[in-house]
C-alpha positions, 0 to 999 in steps of 0.5 A: 500500500503506498504512502497516498492511500495510507493517509486517505485511510488514516483520514477515513478512520479517524473522521469515523471515529470523531464522526466528523464529516468528510467532502470527497473531492477530485477536481472539483468539476462537478461542485455545482451540483448537489444539495449542500457540499460539507465536511473537511475537504479529502482530495483524491488527486495523490491517488493518480495514475493507470494500474494497468491497460490491455488494449487487445482486452478493451479493460482500463484500470486508473486510481480514482485520481487520474485525470480524466483528459489523461484517460482519454488521450491513452485511450486515443494513441490506441485509438480507444475510447471511453463510448458514453463520453462522460462530461468534464466540465472543466480541465480538473476532471478526474475518473473517481469524479467521472463515476461518483458523478454518473454523467454520460454525453450526447451519446448516452442513449445509443451506447450507454451509460457509464454504470453499464461500462464499469466492471470493478471498483476498488474504494475505503468505505465509512469504516476506513476498510479497503473493499474490492467488487467486480474485476476487469471481466464483463462475466462477474456473476458472483455476488451483488454487482456492488460496483454499479451502485457507485455510479451516481452515488456522488461520493456517498457510499464510499471514496473510490480508490480505482477503476475497472473499465470496459473501453471501446474502439472508436468508430471507422466512419463518422457523420453528423446530418442537419435537419431544419424542424420544428421539435415535434418533427424532430421527434417524430424523425428519431423515433422512425429512425428508432426502429430502423437498422440505422448507426444512430449514435447521438442527437441533439434538436434545438432553436437557433434564432426561432428555426428548430434545428436537428442534429444526428450523429452516425458512428460505425462501419464506412457501408452503414454511415454512407447507406445511412447518409442517403436514405436519411437525407438532411445536410451533412457537415463536415467532421471537422466542423460538426465535431467541436459542436459535438464536445460543446454540446457535452460540456454544456457550452453551447450558445444554448446553455451559455444564453441562460448566464445573461438572464439572472434568475434562470435554473437549468433543469434536466428531464429524463423522458421516455423517449417516445414522449411528446412535445411537453407544454412548458411553462412561458413557452420556453424551447428546450435542448434536447438531446439522447433522441428525444429521452433528456429534455434540458430547459431554462426555467425559474426554480418557481417553475419546478413543480409545474416542471416535475408534473409535466415530466411524471405525466409522460413517466419521467423526472425533472430535477434542477441541474444547477440553479443559478451561476455558470457551470462549476460554480456553486450553484445547489442542483438538486437530486429526485429520488421519485418515492419514498420506497426508493429513498429508503434503500438509498438511506439503508445503502448509506448506512451500510457503507457508511454507517457515521455518515461522514462522506459527502453528508446531505449532498444527494438528500438532507439527512445522509 
């Protein structure tokens, strides 16, 4: 055991004994999300480096404090990638923070989420015990799949020290198509294409100067992408021009997101819906940004519209949660989680008590009581 890991374990044990809260933090690029940030900062960045990488096996293991950009650069050298396109929200994003946040980028609806690529983790629980779950293969059949619980737990269950991830080769071909259409037509197109054997990878519908624009990214074999471009129509964009826009969509730096900063009091809401949900009647007639083939819709609206947005989402079988209350990405803003039901909240509370009986890890971040 190296010095950095031993120091962190000692810190956790001491905090558990004193019941003193700890705020687990890597690069801090996602500090804007969550109810509260309490406790002494416990920096994971000393846990840095790639432990093992087997390109032929499509598996990589990295320590939690490893910069996400470093991992992506190593994978790119071998023509591989994290297909779920995790957002960084800043230059300091870490691998552990990526897993803890559980956020995925534009390709999520087609390729899966962070948790779908998480093979195993090593973590420190609230007792200061170093535990290993999962492994480095997809078929881990013994026991519970505890590793995936850590994706989206925001550090409330334990401090990640290592993660093992499945990676994939970069697709041999890519194309972006643009269509001028309103939101309803965009959803109809996406639903129709979803039932066809097309190499759909990502989509984004947004209004630009009052004109609706649908962007669809295709990835796959060269022949499949070329055939899809011919059958789907639209305007094919140059990849060199389109790639930065998809990255801006992932990082929420598109003009649509930036416009909120010029309008005080506008919060950013995240609506997770069935992909087949129709156009929602949003308060104030606001126009959303639609991703994930209709399943993710970003809405800018004041906090006072929260109940209306939640009810609109629930009416079609989805949920609405506050992503950023105010301020720019990277600033503390008080995003909130939607646990949906009392039963689900009880499950979360029991898991929290099992992993962190003293309640020292990120208290109050996901729920006021734990």
